[in-house]
C-alpha positions as a Python dict, from the first residue, in 0.01 Angstrom:
ca = {
    (1, 'M'): (0, 0, 0),
    (2, 'W'): (-155, 73, 305),
    (3, 'L'): (-200, 409, 479),
    (4, 'H'): (-267, 397, 873),
    (5, 'I'): (-368, 669, 1087),
    (6, 'Y'): (-255, 696, 1464),
    (7, 'P'): (-364, 921, 1728),
    (8, 'V'): (-83, 1045, 1866),
    (9, 'C'): (-116, 1210, 2266),
    (10, 'N'): (-94, 1559, 2188),
    (11, 'G'): (-413, 1512, 1939),
    (12, 'E'): (-227, 1500, 1653),
    (13, 'L'): (-245, 1242, 1387),
    (14, 'L'): (41, 1053, 1299),
    (15, 'L'): (-4, 912, 903),
    (16, 'N'): (219, 609, 814),
    (17, 'I'): (233, 418, 516),
    (18, 'I'): (287, 88, 503),
    (19, 'N'): (372, -142, 185),
    (20, 'I'): (243, -496, 206),
    (21, 'A'): (506, -775, 224),
    (22, 'F'): (264, -1094, 221),
    (23, 'C'): (-79, -1125, 116),
    (24, 'T'): (-279, -1423, 193),
    (25, 'T'): (-463, -1628, -87),
    (26, 'N'): (-645, -1829, 157),
    (27, 'T'): (-977, -1543, 149),
    (28, 'I'): (-1313, -1619, 291),
    (29, 'Y'): (-1459, -1620, -40),
    (30, 'Q'): (-1206, -1887, -165),
    (31, 'Q'): (-1371, -2073, 112),
    (32, 'L'): (-1755, -2027, 52),
    (33, 'T'): (-1708, -2134, -337),
    (34, 'D'): (-1740, -2506, -497),
    (35, 'K'): (-1425, -2640, -540),
    (36, 'P'): (-1405, -2920, -773),
    (37, 'T'): (-1441, -3225, -669),
    (38, 'N'): (-1239, -3562, -756),
    (39, 'T'): (-1475, -3784, -1001),
    (40, 'N'): (-1214, -4056, -987),
    (41, 'P'): (-1000, -4067, -656),
    (42, 'S'): (-756, -4308, -580),
    (43, 'G'): (-761, -4496, -255),
    (44, 'I'): (-927, -4836, -78),
    (45, 'Y'): (-1161, -5017, -267),
    (46, 'Q'): (-1384, -5299, -264),
    (47, 'L'): (-1517, -5541, -563),
    (48, 'K'): (-1789, -5757, -506),
    (49, 'C'): (-1818, -6139, -687),
    (50, 'N'): (-2130, -6131, -768),
    (51, 'T'): (-2198, -6525, -744),
    (52, 'C'): (-2064, -6540, -316),
    (53, 'N'): (-2079, -6125, -262),
    (54, 'N'): (-1753, -6193, -93),
    (55, 'A'): (-1526, -5901, -139),
    (56, 'Y'): (-1187, -5849, -243),
    (57, 'I'): (-987, -5514, -81),
    (58, 'G'): (-730, -5335, -302),
    (59, 'Q'): (-544, -5000, -327),
    (60, 'S'): (-449, -4848, -613),
    (61, 'G'): (-260, -4525, -647),
    (62, 'I'): (-438, -4456, -960),
    (63, 'S'): (-822, -4405, -1015),
    (64, 'V'): (-1019, -4697, -880),
    (65, 'T'): (-1218, -4718, -1204),
    (66, 'I'): (-890, -4756, -1413),
    (67, 'R'): (-796, -5013, -1182),
    (68, 'H'): (-1130, -5177, -1176),
    (69, 'K'): (-1093, -5231, -1521),
    (70, 'E'): (-749, -5368, -1516),
    (71, 'H'): (-879, -5656, -1311),
    (72, 'I'): (-1146, -5741, -1589),
    (73, 'C'): (-926, -5725, -1864),
    (74, 'C'): (-713, -5998, -1647),
    (75, 'I'): (-1074, -6194, -1649),
    (76, 'R'): (-1120, -6165, -1982),
    (77, 'T'): (-774, -6254, -2113),
    (78, 'N'): (-711, -6551, -1857),
    (79, 'N'): (-473, -6375, -1678),
    (80, 'P'): (-492, -6489, -1298),
    (81, 'T'): (-212, -6268, -1168),
    (82, 'L'): (-447, -6092, -891),
    (83, 'A'): (-643, -6277, -636),
    (84, 'Y'): (-995, -6121, -755),
    (85, 'T'): (-896, -6228, -1109),
    (86, 'L'): (-788, -6573, -985),
    (87, 'H'): (-1128, -6608, -739),
    (88, 'I'): (-1350, -6496, -1044),
    (89, 'L'): (-1169, -6779, -1290),
    (90, 'N'): (-1102, -7049, -1053),
    (91, 'N'): (-1432, -7048, -918),
    (92, 'R'): (-1604, -6951, -1197),
    (93, 'H'): (-1782, -6706, -1049),
    (94, 'E'): (-1967, -6370, -1250),
    (95, 'Y'): (-1814, -6023, -1219),
    (96, 'G'): (-1983, -5692, -1293),
    (97, 'M'): (-1969, -5348, -1449),
    (98, 'A'): (-1821, -5106, -1209),
    (99, 'E'): (-2158, -4950, -1055),
    (100, 'E'): (-2240, -5335, -943),
    (101, 'T'): (-1928, -5454, -803),
    (102, 'L'): (-1739, -5147, -702),
    (103, 'K'): (-1734, -4942, -409),
    (104, 'L'): (-1441, -4692, -283),
    (105, 'L'): (-1376, -4760, 113),
    (106, 'K'): (-1141, -4493, 155),
    (107, 'S'): (-991, -4207, -24),
    (108, 'C'): (-660, -4135, 10),
    (109, 'S'): (-331, -4086, -131),
    (110, 'K'): (-58, -4305, -217),
    (111, 'G'): (195, -4419, 112),
    (112, 'T'): (190, -4590, 416),
    (113, 'K'): (-178, -4436, 506),
    (114, 'M'): (-270, -4631, 196),
    (115, 'Y'): (-101, -4952, 296),
    (116, 'C'): (-271, -4892, 684),
    (117, 'W'): (-579, -4849, 584),
    (118, 'E'): (-614, -5162, 311),
    (119, 'T'): (-475, -5372, 614),
    (120, 'L'): (-753, -5241, 827),
    (121, 'Y'): (-1031, -5284, 566),
    (122, 'M'): (-869, -5633, 492),
    (123, 'Q'): (-894, -5738, 872),
    (124, 'A'): (-1248, -5555, 930),
    (125, 'F'): (-1402, -5804, 615),
    (126, 'Y'): (-1193, -6125, 714),
    (127, 'Q'): (-1349, -6129, 1052),
    (128, 'H'): (-1676, -6093, 923),
    (129, 'N'): (-1584, -6409, 691),
    (130, 'L'): (-1655, -6126, 397),
    (131, 'L'): (-1341, -6148, 219),
    (132, 'I'): (-1236, -6396, -100),
    (133, 'A'): (-1077, -6696, 14),
    (134, 'E'): (-784, -6604, -198),
    (135, 'E'): (-705, -6298, -30),
    (136, 'Q'): (-754, -6451, 316),
    (137, 'V'): (-557, -6272, 640),
    (138, 'N'): (-347, -6508, 843),
    (139, 'D'): (-343, -6370, 1147),
    (140, 'I'): (-526, -6083, 1318),
    (141, 'N'): (-301, -5761, 1411),
    (142, 'P'): (-453, -5668, 1747),
    (143, 'Q'): (-331, -5313, 1674),
    (144, 'Y'): (-604, -5332, 1424),
    (145, 'Q'): (-871, -5505, 1648),
    (146, 'L'): (-823, -5179, 1887),
    (147, 'A'): (-874, -4928, 1588),
    (148, 'Y'): (-1180, -5141, 1445),
    (149, 'T'): (-1346, -5164, 1784),
    (150, 'A'): (-1261, -4823, 1955),
    (151, 'R'): (-1327, -4615, 1674),
    (152, 'D'): (-1593, -4796, 1501),
    (153, 'L'): (-1429, -4675, 1191),
    (154, 'L'): (-1549, -4957, 962),
    (155, 'R'): (-1915, -4987, 899),
    (156, 'V'): (-1886, -5345, 681),
    (157, 'P'): (-2194, -5438, 528),
}
């Protein structure tokens, strides 16, 4: 409950009591306090081959570290259903732990945006000849080329 006092023209004060119907939860305190960070985000990720240093670009709606474990499980069980697994098994290349090979390129939630970001990163890696052969892009989409060059969104190593 708030108490408002308004001056009136003849020098008297008008007392008005107002009940609050809405109170914001977005306070300065909440803006300044540390929020917990997501240590295992979903999004667009890169898996690097330790032998040829080319990369696999993928998307995951779950934690990228869990997705990395799924790739390693497919390699160990000789199940070449994924492009990265197929590359490692067919070429007898080396794979590594997540700390060595996994890199989160763009944190985002599952949906249409994730697919667009994945395509953008795949085309950028393809143009720099850093994409594994099993995941080659057939043609370059000019719209992604414009986004890549005009905004310099990607910093491909």
